C-alpha atoms as one frame of an Amber mdcrd trajectory, in Angstrom:
protein
 110.892  79.021 129.049 110.269  78.757 132.807 107.256  80.619 134.074 105.883
  81.133 137.521 102.123  80.663 137.627 100.021  83.747 138.194  96.206  83.712
 137.968  96.255  86.888 135.874  99.227  85.785 133.751 101.155  88.850 134.807
 104.364  86.935 135.273 104.067  85.232 131.900 103.370  88.542 130.218 106.434
  90.172 131.717 108.679  87.309 130.667 107.300  87.321 127.119 107.711  91.087
 126.963 111.373  90.704 127.927 111.845  88.086 125.238 110.274  90.435 122.672
 112.603  93.230 123.727 115.601  90.929 123.461 114.497  89.828 119.987 114.145
  93.446 118.892 117.580  94.289 120.288 119.131  91.382 118.419 117.461  92.479
 115.174 118.751  96.040 115.606 122.254  94.736 116.236 122.167  93.020 112.837
 121.797  96.373 111.089 125.145  97.722 109.917 126.305 101.317 110.335 125.514
 102.321 106.749 121.942 101.088 107.069 121.569 102.928 110.381 122.816 106.146
 108.793 120.360 105.760 105.932 117.510 105.080 108.367 118.414 108.237 110.272
 118.426 110.326 107.089 115.100 108.861 105.999 113.458 110.047 109.224 114.004
 113.676 108.199 111.515 113.346 105.328 108.670 112.194 107.581 107.363 115.709
 108.227 109.411 116.652 111.275 112.393 118.625 110.002 114.460 118.846 113.196
 115.361 116.079 115.626 117.289 115.688 118.848 119.535 112.737 119.663 117.161
 111.228 122.210 114.171 111.746 119.919 115.911 109.818 117.142 116.994 107.151
 119.601 113.415 106.602 120.781 112.039 106.713 117.240 114.492 104.254 115.698
 115.434 102.112 118.672 119.178 102.765 118.410 121.188 103.810 121.453 121.806
 107.562 121.947 125.554 106.982 121.603 125.044 105.276 118.226 122.784 108.097
 117.020 125.285 110.722 118.205 128.227 109.016 116.527 126.450 108.673 113.161
 125.105 112.235 113.273 128.602 113.610 113.831 129.898 111.748 110.781 126.972
 112.925 108.653 127.536 116.466 109.938 131.219 116.339 108.940 130.270 115.580
 105.341 127.459 118.131 105.182 124.534 115.707 105.111 123.335 116.949 108.496
 123.646 120.314 110.222 123.115 121.262 113.854 121.444 124.378 115.205 123.939
 125.887 117.672 121.138 127.260 119.855 118.640 124.397 120.007 121.224 121.637
 119.374 118.685 119.997 117.088 119.733 118.369 113.822 118.295 118.963 110.350
 119.256 118.149 106.755 122.334 119.862 105.350 122.619 122.010 102.227 124.480
 119.311 100.310 121.126 118.010  99.099 120.694 121.153  96.996 123.588 120.037
  94.808 122.035 116.557  94.607 118.792 118.164  93.532 120.507 119.990  90.669
 122.112 116.721  89.582 118.769 114.936  89.719 117.204 117.616  87.569 119.988
 117.111  85.020 119.148 113.396  85.034 115.548 114.270  84.215 115.685 116.570
  81.151 111.910 116.408  81.225 112.042 119.181  83.843 113.920 121.523  81.504
 111.520 120.842  78.655 108.509 121.296  80.903 109.650 124.503  82.601 108.410
 127.008  79.947 104.990 125.340  79.995 104.960 125.305  83.802 105.769 129.021
  83.869 102.950 129.686  81.432 100.545 127.658  83.556 101.558 129.654  86.628
 101.060 132.930  84.762  97.671 132.043  83.271  96.102 130.264  86.240  97.835
 131.877  89.212  98.078 128.465  90.879 101.043 126.437  92.103 102.355 124.200
  89.301 104.244 120.976  89.979 105.767 118.152  87.950 105.568 114.554  89.188
 106.838 111.107  88.253 106.353 107.622  89.695 108.915 107.072  92.441 111.426
 104.232  92.316 109.317 102.235  94.778 106.606 101.984  92.054 103.876 102.601
  94.631 103.969 106.382  95.006 104.421 109.580  93.057 107.103 112.146  93.827
 107.254 115.845  92.989 110.437 116.682  91.029 109.796 120.350  90.228 107.476
 123.057  91.530 106.590 126.702  90.853 104.710 128.311  93.724 101.746 130.621
  93.331 102.315 134.282  94.242  98.790 134.674  95.600  98.314 135.264  99.307
  96.026 132.244  99.571  97.849 129.408  97.850  98.525 125.702  97.963 102.103
 124.484  98.111 103.761 121.355  96.743 107.412 121.028  97.784 109.902 119.082
  95.707 110.232 115.602  97.167 106.608 115.434  98.315 105.182 111.925  97.951
 101.733 110.364  97.851 100.414 106.879  97.083  99.402 106.284  93.484  95.723
 105.908  94.381  95.306 109.289  96.122  95.292 112.744  94.566  95.037 113.974
  90.988  98.768 113.698  90.195  98.988 110.137  91.475  95.840 108.913  89.762
  96.909 110.539  86.497 100.296 108.805  86.606  98.632 105.495  87.345  96.005
 105.893  84.624  98.483 106.521  81.819 100.941 103.819  82.871 101.182 100.540
  80.898  98.277  98.208  81.597 100.481  95.484  83.070 101.873  98.003  85.582
  98.331  99.057  86.517  97.180  95.454  86.941 100.129  94.520  89.158  99.724
  97.659  91.253  95.991  97.190  91.805  96.527  93.519  92.690  98.821  94.318
  95.604  97.857  97.784  96.822  95.935  98.292 100.064  93.710 101.345  99.793
  94.153 103.160 103.090  92.436 106.513 103.753  94.594 109.618 104.057  91.498
 111.782 104.538  87.750 111.211 104.478  87.827 111.868 100.716  90.448 109.268
  99.807  89.189 106.506  97.516  89.294 103.253  99.493  87.088 100.990  97.345
  88.754  99.179  94.447  85.741  99.386  92.138  85.532 103.138  92.686  89.237
 103.547  91.946  89.005 101.532  88.723  86.008 103.613  87.614  87.952 106.765
  88.422  90.891 105.632  86.285  88.524 104.934  83.389  87.053 108.432  83.722
  90.507 110.045  83.782  91.532 108.131  80.660  88.332 109.205  78.896  88.565
 112.929  79.619  92.381 113.224  79.608  92.884 114.797  83.017  92.560 113.925
  86.698  90.824 115.852  89.436  90.754 115.571  93.220  89.610 117.516  96.247
  90.866 116.740  99.719  92.078 113.216  98.880  95.538 113.649 100.410  95.011
 116.841 102.408  91.782 118.508 103.470  91.179 121.780 101.634  93.565 120.955
  98.786  92.197 120.669  95.265  94.239 119.443  92.325  94.081 118.999  88.562
  96.584 116.988  86.551  97.432 116.009  82.956 100.016 113.559  81.603 103.313
 114.640  80.028 104.948 112.019  77.797 108.618 111.947  76.840 111.633 109.697
  76.258 114.867 109.497  78.267 117.762 107.284  77.163 115.424 105.462  74.807
 112.850 104.692  77.490 109.369 106.225  77.824 109.004 108.630  80.727 105.593
 109.472  82.096 105.158 112.588  84.171 102.234 114.740  85.200 101.866 118.488
  85.243  99.521 119.474  88.043  97.939 122.482  89.666  97.573 122.648  93.445
  94.536 124.792  94.192  92.961 125.969  97.465  89.464 124.556  97.867  87.741
 127.948  97.671  89.112 128.546  94.156  88.842 124.915  93.110  85.085 125.106
  93.700  84.818 128.101  91.352  83.558 126.469  88.147  84.846 129.154  85.753
  88.315 129.162  87.303  88.494 125.377  87.321  87.451 125.284  83.657  90.258
 127.680  82.702  92.763 125.584  84.669  91.671 122.384  82.905  91.872 123.992
  79.461  95.363 125.367  80.131  96.582 122.018  81.474  95.257 120.068  78.486
  96.889 122.548  76.118 100.214 122.241  77.928  99.977 118.447  77.873  99.427
 118.365  74.117 102.222 120.848  73.427 104.679 118.967  75.632 104.015 115.598
  74.001 104.219 117.147  70.536 107.498 118.867  71.411 109.059 115.609  72.614
 107.638 113.586  69.742 106.209 111.092  72.202 102.769 109.671  71.572 101.327
 107.009  73.829  98.518 104.611  73.087  97.077 105.722  76.421  97.584 109.443
  75.854  94.506 111.704  75.775
């Protein structure tokens, strides 16, 4: 690489920057159209629900023409829809049919629903069901019943969190097989989501031991400030394989800090956990 000398290395920097841009462009060109479409769809779960063509182009590094072409194809098949007024794109309704199919693939949701409804009725708090996601590093919400109270916490289906943060995640991790726990702890990097997130390995291991001992997990502000949560394990089988899920309550901090209310929530969760595991005939060596 030929460089013209500059005392402040400005020339060298500019040339290197151009090389880096060229390298990035070449890497993007290696990505096929299907991968680009999947990357575009994935962006819509990052918190921002609507995107413009140029926004997506800047975010992903693809040309506006490429983004536009893929969006039009996705729109044709119902995966993406476009607001006629703002011209912004958002996810299409086709995912609702996928959601129903996914629920059919997880009969645990049907079995759990009566208990979830009872939890909602007796505690007044948002109830949600979670499993470990396919990436094996996070939990995902697969069913949710929202509180009818004016002040409430929400937990939308599809919401994710790392397995070390929040009551649902820690509960799933605690009652997983020991070899899964060991492998996860060996590779995970504990990064703070809030000031209350556990970021020390020794503290996390102690927390898992405590959860296993008392049979439920608790958290306050670990994934979102002001959000309290309580969680118990649900054990079942699907196609001959053990399935571990958690039933959880999402509770605003002001009610979470009410000792009597929190005690009722814990008692109702533990009861639901026992009844679910008894109903499915699934008993785990790690179960509470």
